C-alpha distance (Angstrom), angle and dihedral (degrees) to the residues before:
residue distance angle dihedral
X1 . . .
X2 3.80 . .
X3 3.78 118.7 .
X4 3.81 113.0 -97.1
X5 3.81 93.4 -111.5
X6 3.83 91.1 56.2
X7 3.81 90.7 48.4
X8 3.78 90.6 51.4
X9 3.81 92.5 48.5
X10 3.82 89.4 51.0
X11 3.81 90.9 49.9
X12 3.82 91.0 48.1
X13 3.81 90.8 51.5
X14 3.80 90.9 49.4
X15 3.80 91.2 51.4
X16 3.81 91.4 48.2
X17 3.82 90.3 53.2
X18 3.79 91.0 50.0
X19 3.81 89.9 52.9
X20 3.81 91.4 49.1
X21 3.82 91.6 51.3
X22 3.78 95.8 44.4
X23 3.79 100.2 98.7
X24 3.81 129.0 -144.8
X25 3.80 119.0 -18.7
X26 3.76 138.2 -172.0
X27 3.79 129.5 -164.9
X28 3.76 115.6 -123.6
X29 3.77 148.7 77.8
X30 3.78 122.6 -97.0
X31 3.80 114.3 -123.8
X32 3.79 124.1 -171.9
X33 3.78 118.3 -156.8
X34 3.79 137.6 147.1
X35 3.78 133.2 -116.0
X36 3.78 144.9 164.9
X37 3.76 118.5 -84.5
X38 3.80 124.7 -135.0
X39 3.81 96.3 -103.1
X40 3.81 111.3 105.0
X41 3.83 93.2 -157.8
X42 3.83 93.5 52.8
X43 3.81 118.7 112.7
X44 3.82 89.8 -121.7
X45 3.83 88.6 72.4
X46 3.82 91.8 54.1
X47 3.81 103.8 52.8
X48 3.80 91.8 -78.0
X49 3.79 125.1 130.0
X50 3.76 116.2 -62.7
X51 3.80 123.7 -128.6
X52 3.83 120.5 -97.2
X53 3.81 113.4 -118.1
X54 3.78 134.9 -179.6
X55 3.79 128.1 -134.8
X56 3.78 132.6 177.6
X57 3.80 114.5 -142.6
X58 3.81 133.7 -165.6
X59 3.78 139.5 158.7
X60 3.80 125.7 -99.9
X61 3.80 120.5 177.0
X62 3.80 89.8 -16.2
X63 3.80 94.3 -52.6
X64 3.79 127.4 109.8
X65 3.79 112.9 -119.8
X66 3.82 121.0 -161.9
X67 3.78 126.6 -160.4
X68 3.80 121.2 -166.7
X69 3.81 113.2 -128.5
X70 3.83 114.7 -147.9
X71 3.81 113.1 -130.9
X72 3.85 95.1 -111.9
X73 3.84 89.8 57.4
X74 3.82 98.4 45.4
X75 3.83 97.3 98.5
X76 3.80 92.9 44.3
X77 3.81 94.5 48.2
X78 3.81 90.3 46.7
X79 3.81 88.8 56.2
X80 3.81 90.9 48.1
X81 3.81 92.3 53.4
X82 3.82 90.9 46.8
X83 3.80 89.0 50.6
X84 3.81 89.1 52.1
X85 3.80 91.1 54.0
X86 3.80 89.7 49.2
X87 3.82 90.4 48.0
X88 3.81 91.1 53.7
X89 3.81 90.2 51.0
X90 3.82 92.2 48.7
X91 3.82 90.5 49.8
X92 3.82 90.1 50.0
X93 3.82 90.7 50.9
X94 3.81 92.1 46.6
X95 3.78 90.7 51.1
X96 3.81 90.6 51.0
X97 3.82 90.5 52.7
X98 3.80 90.8 48.8
X99 3.81 90.6 51.8
X100 3.80 90.5 51.2
X101 3.80 89.8 51.6
X102 3.81 91.2 52.2
X103 3.79 90.6 49.2
X104 3.82 89.8 57.4
X105 3.84 87.0 66.7
X106 3.78 92.9 -155.9
């Protein structure tokens, strides 16, 4: 069996490769809501159903910021936010490995 330090270095390298291969990411949470469109003759202006829309939200200086996501970009932005969540998890795992390496005191 490999020494623990070598195992940890191998794990750290694996995590680094996963981060490198992750693809684009974007911080934020996807929020689906509905709203009126800009067409005056649309049913949404006359008590009809409103149109579903997607926003991505995040915090800046303690305030929630929302960014409208156009329909053609919805799938791509969803992937970016999922990649961001995965990135945060990989960073957390990498940090845990680093802490274990420090605890070895070699």
